[in-house]
KOLZANU-309966 format. One record per residue: residue in three letters; x, y, z of N, C-alpha, C in turn. Coordinates in pm, whole numbers, plus 50000, padded with zeros to 5 digits. Example, Ala and Ser with C-alpha at 12.3 -4.5 7.8 and 13.67 -1.06 7.14 Angstrom:
residues 2
ATOM  code  n_east  n_north   n_up  ca_east  ca_north  ca_up  c_east  c_north   c_up
ATOM   ALA   51319    49431  50780    51230     49550  50780   51320    49670  50780
ATOM   SER   51285    49775  50708    51367     49894  50714   51290    50003  50787
***
This chain:
residues 306
ATOM  code  n_east  n_north   n_up  ca_east  ca_north  ca_up  c_east  c_north   c_up
ATOM   MET   67058    05208  55022    67038     05173  55163   67138    05067  55207
ATOM   GLU   67155    04967  55117    67249     04859  55149   67392    04912  55161
ATOM   ALA   67428    05005  55071    67563     05064  55076   67584    05140  55207
ATOM   ARG   67477    05206  55253    67487     05280  55379   67513    05186  55496
ATOM   TRP   67442    05072  55498    67464     04975  55605   67605    04918  55599
ATOM   GLN   67654    04897  55480    67791     04845  55467   67893    04944  55523
ATOM   ARG   67870    05075  55495    67961     05177  55550   67955    05179  55702
ATOM   LEU   67831    05168  55755    67815     05166  55901   67886    05045  55963
ATOM   GLU   67868    04930  55900    67934     04810  55951   68086    04825  55947
ATOM   GLN   68136    04887  55839    68280     04909  55828   68330    05003  55937
ATOM   GLU   68254    05111  55961    68290     05206  56066   68288    05139  56203
ATOM   ILE   68188    05053  56225    68180     04982  56353   68302    04892  56373
ATOM   GLU   68342    04822  56267    68459     04736  56276   68585    04817  56305
ATOM   GLU   68596    04933  56240    68712     05020  56265   68712    05069  56409
ATOM   LEU   68593    05104  56461    68582     05148  56600   68621    05035  56696
ATOM   LYS   68582    04913  56663    68619     04799  56747   68770    04785  56756
ATOM   VAL   68836    04801  56640    68982     04791  56638   69045    04901  56725
ATOM   GLN   68992    05024  56711    69044     05136  56789   69022    05114  56939
ATOM   VAL   68903    05064  56976    68874     05036  57117   68969    04930  57171
ATOM   ALA   68993    04825  57090    69085     04719  57132   69226    04774  57154
ATOM   GLU   69269    04865  57064    69401     04926  57080   69407    05011  57206
ATOM   LEU   69300    05087  57232    69296     05169  57353   69298    05083  57478
ATOM   GLN   69225    04971  57477    69225     04881  57591   69365    04825  57617
ATOM   GLU   69434    04790  57510    69570     04738  57524   69663    04844  57582
ATOM   ARG   69649    04968  57534    69732     05077  57587   69703    05099  57735
ATOM   LEU   69575    05096  57771    69538     05114  57912   69594    05002  57998
ATOM   MET   69590    04881  57947    69645     04768  58022   69795    04783  58042
ATOM   ARG   69866    04826  57934    70010     04849  57947   70039    04959  58047
ATOM   LEU   69960    05067  58040    69977     05178  58133   69951    05133  58276
ATOM   GLY   69848    05050  58293    69817     04999  58426   69928    04912  58481
ATOM   ARG   69986    04828  58394    70097     04743  58439   70217    04828  58478
ATOM   THR   70242    04933  58400    70356     05021  58431   70333    05096  58560
ATOM   SER   70213    05152  58578    70186     05232  58697   70183    05147  58822
ATOM   SER   70141    05020  58810    70140     04934  58928   70281    04894  58967
ATOM   THR   70372    04890  58868    70510     04854  58897   70588    04973  58950
ATOM   VAL   70573    05088  58889    70643     05210  58931   70540    05322  58938
ATOM   SER   70502    05360  59058    70400     05464  59073   70452    05586  59147
ATOM   ASN   70562    05570  59222    70615     05682  59297   70703    05769  59208
ATOM   PRO   70685    05902  59210    70767     05990  59125   70917    05974  59149
ATOM   VAL   70955    05940  59273    71098     05920  59301   71148    05796  59226
ATOM   GLU   71071    05688  59230    71109     05567  59158   71116    05593  59008
ATOM   VAL   71022    05670  58956    71022     05703  58814   71150    05778  58778
ATOM   SER   71184    05880  58858    71303     05960  58831   71429    05874  58837
ATOM   LEU   71437    05786  58936    71555     05701  58950   71566    05601  58835
ATOM   ARG   71453    05543  58795    71458     05448  58684   71500    05517  58556
ATOM   GLN   71455    05640  58536    71494     05715  58417   71643    05747  58417
ATOM   ARG   71705    05744  58535    71850     05765  58546   71926    05632  58537
ATOM   GLY   71854    05524  58512    71918     05393  58505   71948    05333  58639
ATOM   LEU   71873    05373  58743    71896     05325  58879   71766    05268  58936
ATOM   PRO   71729    05147  58898    71606     05087  58951   71614    05070  59103
ATOM   VAL   71500    05085  59168    71492     05069  59314   71473    04922  59347
ATOM   LEU   71565    04866  59425    71553     04728  59470   71456    04717  59587
ATOM   ALA   71464    04812  59680    71378     04810  59798   71382    04949  59862
ATOM   HIS   71280    04976  59941    71280     05101  60017   71182    05088  60133
ATOM   GLY   71200    05175  60234    71105     05183  60344   71096    05059  60429
ATOM   ASP   71210    05002  60468    71210     04883  60554   71158    04921  60693
ATOM   HIS   71036    04877  60725    70974     04912  60853   71016    04820  60967
ATOM   THR   71088    04713  60938    71125     04621  61045   71226    04682  61141
ATOM   ARG   71298    04784  61096    71399     04848  61182   71352    04980  61240
ATOM   LEU   71223    05011  61222    71171     05142  61265   71105    05134  61401
ATOM   LEU   71122    05240  61478    71040     05262  61596   70922    05345  61551
ATOM   LEU   70807    05280  61535    70693     05344  61471   70565    05281  61524
ATOM   PRO   70462    05361  61555    70335     05303  61599   70282    05204  61496
ATOM   SER   70237    05089  61545    70192     04984  61454   70053    05009  61399
ATOM   CYS   69977    05100  61460    69841     05127  61416   69843    05182  61273
ATOM   SER   69753    05133  61190    69750     05174  61050   69683    05309  61028
ATOM   SER   69608    05359  61126    69541     05489  61109   69644    05601  61114
ATOM   PRO   69619    05712  61045    69721     05818  61034   69744    05897  61163
ATOM   GLU   69647    05901  61255    69660     05988  61372   69781    05952  61460
ATOM   PRO   69802    05823  61496    69920     05792  61579   70052    05828  61512
ATOM   ARG   70061    05806  61383    70187     05838  61314   70208    05989  61302
ATOM   THR   70098    06061  61290    70110     06207  61291   70157    06255  61427
ATOM   ARG   70105    06195  61534    70149     06232  61669   70297    06196  61688
ATOM   TRP   70337    06080  61638    70477     06038  61646   70567    06136  61570
ATOM   TYR   70522    06178  61454    70597     06276  61376   70612    06406  61453
ATOM   GLU   70505    06453  61516    70511     06577  61592   70607    06565  61709
ATOM   LEU   70609    06450  61775    70704     06430  61885   70848    06433  61835
ATOM   LEU   70872    06370  61722    71009     06364  61669   71060    06499  61623
ATOM   ARG   70974    06595  61608    71020     06729  61571   71104    06792  61682
ATOM   ARG   71088    06743  61805    71162     06799  61918   71298    06730  61929
ATOM   TYR   71401    06809  61931    71536     06754  61942   71554    06678  62073
ATOM   SER   71501    06732  62183    71516     06665  62313   71447    06529  62311
ATOM   PHE   71336    06518  62239    71267     06389  62232   71349    06289  62151
ATOM   ARG   71411    06333  62044    71494     06241  61966   71612    06191  62048
ATOM   LEU   71671    06278  62129    71779     06234  62217   71728    06134  62320
ATOM   PHE   71609    06160  62373    71548     06068  62469   71525    05931  62405
ATOM   VAL   71476    05928  62282    71450     05801  62214   71580    05724  62192
ATOM   ARG   71688    05793  62161    71817     05725  62144   71858    05656  62273
ATOM   ASP   71841    05725  62386    71874     05664  62515   71780    05547  62544
ATOM   LEU   71653    05562  62509    71556     05455  62532   71593    05329  62454
ATOM   LEU   71644    05346  62335    71685     05230  62255   71807    05161  62315
ATOM   GLN   71886    05234  62391    72001     05175  62459   71962    05107  62589
ATOM   VAL   71862    05163  62658    71814     05107  62785   71665    05081  62767
ATOM   GLN   71630    04965  62712    71493     04942  62666   71396    04902  62776
ATOM   GLU   71443    04873  62894    71353     04848  63006   71425    04877  63136
ATOM   GLY   71345    04909  63238    71402     04939  63369   71308    05023  63451
ATOM   SER   71355    05059  63570    71276     05144  63659   71351    05271  63697
ATOM   ASP   71480    05277  63663    71560     05395  63693   71550    05495  63578
ATOM   LEU   71466    05596  63596    71442     05692  63487   71559    05786  63466
ATOM   THR   71652    05791  63561    71767     05879  63541   71853    05832  63423
ATOM   ALA   71842    05703  63388    71916     05653  63273   71867    05714  63143
ATOM   LEU   71745    05770  63147    71687     05833  63028   71686    05984  63037
ATOM   SER   71749    06039  63139    71738     06183  63164   71868    06258  63140
ATOM   ARG   71953    06207  63052    72078     06277  63024   72053    06411  62955
ATOM   TYR   71946    06419  62876    71921     06540  62797   71788    06606  62831
ATOM   CYS   71717    06556  62930    71593     06617  62974   71569    06580  63119
ATOM   THR   71476    06646  63183    71450     06622  63325   71370    06493  63342
ATOM   VAL   71372    06439  63465    71295     06318  63494   71146    06339  63472
ATOM   PRO   71086    06454  63514    70944     06475  63481   70917    06472  63330
ATOM   THR   71010    06525  63252    70993     06519  63106   71002    06375  63056
ATOM   VAL   71091    06296  63116    71101     06154  63080   70968    06084  63107
ATOM   ARG   70909    06111  63223    70779     06049  63255   70674    06088  63151
ATOM   ARG   70674    06215  63113    70575     06262  63015   70598    06194  62880
ATOM   TYR   70723    06183  62840    70753     06117  62713   70713    05969  62717
ATOM   LEU   70737    05902  62829    70699     05761  62840   70548    05744  62833
ATOM   ARG   70474    05837  62893    70328     05829  62883   70282    05847  62739
ATOM   GLU   70348    05939  62668    70315     05958  62526   70339    05828  62448
ATOM   LEU   70451    05763  62475    70483     05639  62405   70388    05527  62444
ATOM   GLN   70343    05529  62570    70245     05429  62612   70114    05445  62533
ATOM   GLU   70071    05569  62514    69949     05594  62438   69963    05550  62292
ATOM   LEU   70086    05554  62241    70111     05513  62103   70139    05363  62091
ATOM   GLY   70139    05293  62204    70161     05149  62202   70306    05108  62188
ATOM   LEU   70398    05201  62214    70540     05172  62198   70608    05135  62329
ATOM   VAL   70545    05165  62441    70602     05139  62572   70494    05082  62663
ATOM   ILE   70534    04990  62750    70446     04939  62855   70495    04993  62988
ATOM   LEU   70407    05057  63063    70441     05111  63195   70371    05028  63302
ATOM   SER   70444    04994  63407    70387     04918  63517   70349    05012  63631
ATOM   ALA   70275    04959  63727    70226     05041  63838   70340    05095  63923
ATOM   ASP   70451    05024  63929    70563     05069  64012   70654    05168  63939
ATOM   GLY   70615    05209  63818    70693     05309  63746   70794    05252  63649
ATOM   ALA   70805    05120  63641    70898     05059  63546   70843    05070  63403
ATOM   TYR   70932    05062  63308    70893     05074  63168   70957    04962  63087
ATOM   ARG   70898    04933  62972    70957     04837  62878   70920    04878  62736
ATOM   LEU   71021    04887  62651    70998     04920  62510   70938    04798  62440
ATOM   VAL   70829    04818  62367    70759     04705  62305   70833    04651  62182
ATOM   PRO   70870    04735  62083    70942     04680  61965   71088    04652  62000
ATOM   ASP   71114    04535  62058    71249     04506  62108   71348    04472  61998
ATOM   GLN   71303    04465  61871    71396     04434  61762   71468    04558  61711
ATOM   VAL   71425    04676  61756    71486     04802  61710   71599    04838  61805
ATOM   THR   71719    04855  61752    71834     04887  61836   71902    05018  61797
ATOM   SER   71873    05069  61678    71938     05191  61630   71832    05295  61594
ATOM   PHE   71862    05422  61623    71769     05529  61590   71782    05572  61444
ATOM   GLY   71889    05530  61377    71916     05576  61241   71801    05559  61143
ATOM   PRO   71744    05438  61129    71632     05420  61034   71511    05505  61068
ATOM   THR   71484    05524  61199    71370     05608  61238   71396    05753  61201
ATOM   LEU   71520    05798  61214    71555     05934  61172   71536    05948  61021
ATOM   GLU   71573    05847  60945    71551     05852  60799   71402    05864  60769
ATOM   TRP   71318    05785  60838    71173     05794  60820   71125    05936  60850
ATOM   TYR   71175    05993  60960    71131     06127  60999   71170    06231  60894
ATOM   VAL   71292    06225  60844    71336     06321  60742   71249    06306  60616
ATOM   GLY   71219    06181  60580    71129     06159  60467   70992    06221  60490
ATOM   GLN   70943    06211  60614    70814     06272  60647   70821    06424  60643
ATOM   VAL   70933    06482  60686    70950     06627  60676   70935    06672  60531
ATOM   LEU   71000    06601  60442    70993     06638  60300   70852    06620  60245
ATOM   GLN   70784    06514  60286    70649     06490  60236   70548    06588  60296
ATOM   ARG   70555    06610  60426    70452     06689  60495   70476    06839  60480
ATOM   GLU   70600    06882  60491    70629     07025  60493   70658    07081  60353
ATOM   PHE   70722    07000  60268    70757     07047  60134   70665    06990  60026
ATOM   LEU   70574    06900  60066    70483     06834  59971   70562    06765  59860
ATOM   ALA   70675    06706  59898    70764     06641  59802   70756    06489  59820
ATOM   PRO   70734    06414  59713    70740     06268  59725   70880    06226  59768
ATOM   ALA   70888    06133  59862    71018     06094  59917   71017    05946  59953
ATOM   LEU   71132    05883  59941    71154     05746  59984   71267    05745  60086
ATOM   PHE   71259    05654  60184    71367     05643  60282   71420    05499  60282
ATOM   SER   71542    05485  60334    71608     05354  60337   71601    05287  60199
ATOM   VAL   71658    05355  60101    71647     05312  59961   71768    05228  59921
ATOM   ARG   71741    05117  59853    71848     05035  59795   71835    05040  59644
ATOM   LEU   71945    05077  59578    71944     05094  59433   72029    04988  59364
ATOM   LEU   71992    04959  59241    72068     04867  59156   72162    04949  59068
ATOM   ASN   72270    04885  59025    72363     04944  58928   72444    05060  58985
ATOM   THR   72484    05052  59112    72569     05157  59170   72707    05100  59201
ATOM   GLN   72808    05185  59192    72946     05141  59213   72992    05158  59357
ATOM   HIS   72928    05249  59430    72978     05283  59563   72884    05239  59675
ATOM   GLY   72808    05135  59653    72712     05091  59754   72577    05153  59727
ATOM   GLY   72474    05071  59728    72343     05119  59684   72247    05158  59793
ATOM   ASP   72295    05187  59914    72206     05223  60025   72200    05375  60041
ATOM   TYR   72080    05429  60031    72059     05574  60038   71955    05604  60146
ATOM   ASP   71983    05704  60228    71895     05734  60342   71760    05788  60296
ATOM   VAL   71760    05904  60230    71634     05967  60187   71655    06028  60048
ATOM   ILE   71568    05992  59955    71571     06049  59820   71434    06109  59793
ATOM   ALA   71432    06233  59743    71305     06301  59717   71312    06373  59584
ATOM   VAL   71195    06401  59529    71183     06488  59412   71119    06617  59460
ATOM   LEU   71200    06724  59459    71156     06853  59511   71162    06954  59397
ATOM   ASP   71046    07003  59356    71039     07098  59245   71108    07043  59121
ATOM   GLN   71083    06915  59094    71136     06844  58977   71288    06827  58982
ATOM   ARG   71348    06849  59098    71491     06824  59116   71508    06706  59211
ATOM   LEU   71608    06623  59183    71634     06510  59270   71719    06557  59388
ATOM   LEU   71670    06529  59508    71737     06568  59632   71777    06442  59707
ATOM   TYR   71901    06439  59754    71945     06330  59841   71982    06385  59977
ATOM   VAL   71932    06322  60082    71965     06360  60219   72027    06241  60290
ATOM   GLU   72147    06258  60340    72210     06157  60425   72195    06205  60568
ATOM   ALA   72135    06121  60652    72102     06160  60789   72184    06079  60888
ATOM   LYS   72263    06149  60969    72347     06086  61070   72284    06108  61207
ATOM   SER   72250    05999  61275    72189     06011  61407   72291    06027  61518
ATOM   SER   72417    05997  61489    72521     06011  61590   72572    06155  61592
ATOM   PRO   72629    06200  61704    72686     06335  61710   72811    06344  61623
ATOM   PRO   72865    06463  61603    72982     06478  61515   73098    06387  61550
ATOM   ARG   73118    06360  61679    73232     06274  61715   73216    06132  61662
ATOM   GLY   73092    06093  61628    73068     05959  61574   73079    05951  61423
ATOM   VAL   73104    06063  61358    73117     06066  61211   73265    06071  61176
ATOM   GLU   73310    05980  61092    73451     05973  61055   73468    05989  60904
ATOM   LEU   73591    06003  60861    73623     06030  60720   73565    05927  60623
ATOM   PRO   73571    05797  60653    73512     05701  60557   73364    05726  60529
ATOM   ALA   73289    05775  60629    73147     05803  60608   73129    05919  60510
ATOM   VAL   73214    06020  60519    73205     06134  60427   73247    06092  60287
ATOM   GLU   73353    06013  60276    73397     05967  60144   73291    05877  60080
ATOM   ALA   73224    05795  60160    73116     05711  60107   73000    05797  60058
ATOM   PHE   72971    05905  60130    72866     05999  60089   72898    06059  59952
ATOM   LEU   73022    06102  59933    73062     06158  59804   73053    06053  59693
ATOM   GLY   73087    05928  59727    73074     05822  59628   72930    05798  59588
ATOM   ARG   72840    05804  59684    72698     05786  59652   72647    05899  59563
ATOM   LEU   72698    06019  59584    72658     06130  59497   72707    06108  59355
ATOM   GLU   72825    06050  59342    72876     06021  59207   72784    05924  59134
ATOM   ASP   72732    05825  59206    72640     05729  59145   72504    05791  59116
ATOM   LEU   72450    05863  59213    72313     05913  59203   72300    06035  59113
ATOM   GLN   72401    06123  59114    72398     06247  59036   72272    06330  59063
ATOM   PRO   72244    06360  59189    72126     06444  59218   72155    06590  59184
ATOM   GLU   72051    06669  59179    72070     06813  59159   72124    06880  59285
ATOM   VAL   72086    06828  59402    72126     06889  59528   72131    06781  59635
ATOM   ALA   72221    06798  59732    72239     06698  59838   72256    06767  59973
ATOM   VAL   72213    06697  60077    72223     06749  60214   72288    06642  60302
ATOM   PHE   72388    06681  60377    72451     06594  60477   72407    06646  60612
ATOM   LEU   72314    06575  60675    72252     06617  60801   72310    06539  60917
ATOM   VAL   72358    06611  61017    72400     06550  61143   72300    06597  61249
ATOM   ASP   72230    06503  61309    72123     06537  61404   72183    06578  61538
ATOM   THR   72230    06700  61543    72294     06755  61661   72274    06905  61665
ATOM   GLU   72286    06962  61784    72286     07108  61796   72427    07159  61819
ATOM   LEU   72525    07070  61811    72665     07109  61827   72716    07175  61699
ATOM   ARG   72834    07236  61711    72894     07305  61597   72934    07206  61488
ATOM   MET   72916    07248  61364    72958     07168  61249   73100    07203  61206
ATOM   ARG   73141    07325  61236    73271     07373  61189   73387    07294  61249
ATOM   ASP   73370    07250  61373    73483     07191  61445   73528    07057  61387
ATOM   LYS   73434    06977  61336    73476     06846  61284   73420    06816  61145
ATOM   ILE   73290    06834  61126    73227     06792  61000   73285    06868  60882
ATOM   VAL   73300    06999  60896    73357     07078  60787   73498    07031  60755
ATOM   GLU   73577    07004  60858    73714     06958  60836   73716    06821  60767
ATOM   LEU   73622    06734  60802    73615     06604  60736   73588    06619  60587
ATOM   PHE   73498    06710  60552    73468     06732  60410   73588    06794  60339
ATOM   GLN   73659    06883  60405    73779     06940  60344   73883    06831  60318
ATOM   ASP   73899    06740  60415    73994     06630  60398   73950    06536  60286
ATOM   ALA   73819    06505  60282    73769     06413  60179   73784    06472  60039
ATOM   LEU   73758    06602  60026    73772     06667  59896   73919    06676  59855
ATOM   THR   74008    06697  59953    74151     06697  59923   74195    06560  59874
ATOM   HIS   74142    06457  59938    74176     06321  59896   74127    06294  59754
ATOM   ARG   74013    06351  59716    73957     06330  59583   74027    06413  59476
ATOM   PHE   74051    06540  59509    74095     06635  59406   74237    06685  59424
ATOM   GLY   74303    06648  59532    74439     06693  59553   74447    06818  59639
ATOM   PRO   74570    06865  59665    74591     06976  59757   74521    07105  59718
ATOM   GLY   74490    07125  59593    74427     07249  59550   74277    07252  59567
ATOM   SER   74220    07150  59629    74074     07142  59638   74015    07251  59727
ATOM   GLY   74097    07306  59817    74046     07411  59905   73999    07533  59829
ATOM   SER   74069    07567  59721    74026     07680  59638   73927    07636  59531
ATOM   LEU   73936    07510  59488    73845     07460  59385   73707    07432  59443
ATOM   TRP   73704    07368  59560    73578     07331  59625   73579    07377  59771
ATOM   PRO   73574    07506  59796    73575     07553  59935   73445    07517  60008
ATOM   VAL   73458    07486  60135    73340     07466  60221   73309    07601  60283
ATOM   GLU   73198    07661  60242    73166     07798  60282   73045    07802  60375
ATOM   ARG   73047    07899  60463    72936     07914  60557   72815    07974  60486
ATOM   LEU   72700    07912  60504    72575     07967  60454   72518    08064  60557
ATOM   VAL   72496    08015  60678    72453     08096  60791   72477    08015  60917
ATOM   GLU   72533    08079  61018    72560     08013  61146   72632    07880  61124
ATOM   GLU   72570    07766  61164    72638     07636  61149   72589    07557  61028
ATOM   LEU   72542    07626  60928    72505     07563  60800   72610    07602  60697
ATOM   PHE   72658    07503  60620    72764     07525  60523   72724    07469  60387
ATOM   HIS   72794    07513  60284    72765     07461  60151   72894    07446  60072
ATOM   ILE   72889    07358  59972    72998     07340  59877   72939    07363  59739
ATOM   GLY   72971    07476  59679    72922     07508  59545   72773    07526  59535
ATOM   HIS   72706    07551  59648    72559     07563  59652   72492    07435  59601
ATOM   ALA   72563    07322  59614    72510     07193  59570   72507    07091  59683
ATOM   ILE   72609    07095  59769    72612     07010  59889   72594    07101  60010
ATOM   TYR   72503    07063  60098    72478     07142  60219   72507    07056  60341
ATOM   LEU   72582    07113  60434    72614     07046  60560   72534    07116  60669
ATOM   ILE   72444    07042  60734    72354     07106  60830   72346    07025  60958
ATOM   ASN   72312    07097  61067    72279     07030  61192   72130    07050  61220
ATOM   SER   72089    07022  61345    71947     07028  61379   71909    07153  61458
ATOM   ARG   72006    07237  61486    71976     07358  61562   71877    07444  61483
ATOM   LYS   71773    07489  61550    71660     07564  61492   71564    07476  61415
ATOM   GLY   71593    07345  61407    71498     07252  61346   71544    07200  61211
ATOM   ILE   71519    07072  61188    71558     07009  61061   71483    07073  60945
ATOM   TYR   71352    07092  60962    71273     07153  60854   71326    07292  60820
ATOM   THR   71349    07374  60922    71396     07511  60900   71528    07511  60824
ATOM   ASN   71619    07423  60863    71751     07423  60800   71745    07371  60655
ATOM   ILE   71665    07268  60631    71649     07222  60493   71585    07331  60407
ATOM   ARG   71488    07401  60465    71422     07510  60391   71523    07618  60352
ATOM   LEU   71611    07655  60444    71714     07755  60413   71804    07707  60299
ATOM   CYS   71840    07580  60303    71927     07525  60198   71857    07526  60063
ATOM   MET   71730    07486  60061    71658     07482  59933   71637    07621  59875
ATOM   ARG   71615    07719  59962    71601     07856  59913   71734    07905  59855
ATOM   ASP   71844    07871  59920    71975     07910  59869   72003    07840  59736
ATOM   PHE   71970    07712  59729    71992     07637  59605   71916    07699  59489
ATOM   ARG   71790    07735  59512    71711     07795  59404   71768    07932  59364
ATOM   ARG   71817    08006  59462    71872     08139  59433   71997    08128  59345
ATOM   TRP   72079    08025  59369    72206     08011  59297   72202    07899  59193
ATOM   GLU   72085    07850  59161    72075     07728  59080   72152    07736  58949
ATOM   HIS   72151    07850  58884    72217     07861  58754   72369    07876  58766
ATOM   GLN   72418    07888  58890    72562     07896  58911   72614    07783  58999
ATOM   VAL   72530    07683  59021    72567     07571  59107   72686    07496  59046
ATOM   ARG   72779    07456  59132    72893     07374  59092   72888    07246  59174
ATOM   ARG   72875    07133  59106    72857     07005  59174   72987    06926  59174
ATOM   PRO   73046    06903  59291    73172     06828  59295   73161    06689  59233
ATOM   TRP   73045    06623  59251    73036     06486  59201   73038    06478  59049
ATOM   ALA   73014    06590  58982    73022     06590  58835   73166    06566  58789
ATOM   GLY   73262    06593  58881    73402     06574  58843   73470    06463  58919
ATOM   LEU   73393    06387  58998    73454     06279  59074   73491    06164  58981
ATOM   ASP   73605    06108  59006    73651     05999  58919   73652    05865  58992
ATOM   GLY   73593    05864  59114    73588     05738  59189   73721    05707  59251
***
């Protein structure tokens, strides 16, 4: 009987040791998950690129209410290209009574309707005489808000974890990235330009290629938020940038080819897209093409030498 009790006591002591080890493992796991919980951050850290910061809301035009309904309504409004153009004008003329200043891309009745929508979201104050004033007066550029919207497209429509306005450590070409997502276990980078094609110049394209060299994603998208043609300027800028990187023969080595209409690709790895037919629709077309050609993808950044 005494021997049996001794065995039981020994087993209890062994169980205590095992429980203590499990508790320590759980504590370590908890510390790790509290530090890095987003799949995008995990993927980036595994690539040796820790995230310094992301999602800076101080530069966003975004409803301040913490409940999801206003932000969902804001997201739905931003899906309209005409509304995004209106918001850009609003950021340039943040208060006034002359609504024609906001009607370059839509009618005055549409401007009034958009202002009422913004009033309901707490972003605009309307007076009885028809004057308006933008409430978040610290926001001057639409760029960060466009990054937030693209991140929301990836999260809501593709169910992909995404970060926007990302700053990375250990990069050679500047650590600021617009939108990074993990889509079907592949790292996707989207650079979003809120200016029309005439506002995009060669240094911006060369910087984009440099960021790809640092990040080494599986697929990348260069988005210009416009319904204008991409062939006239953006495609030529990429051809020039690739020539600068790889020499005169880059046209045959890395041709910029049309995917459909004004969507283009380079090796089925870089996609150049506009907003015509919708940002979601165009990203979806690119991702379907990427999956179709995935085993034959050729990535220019794999051969970039900086």
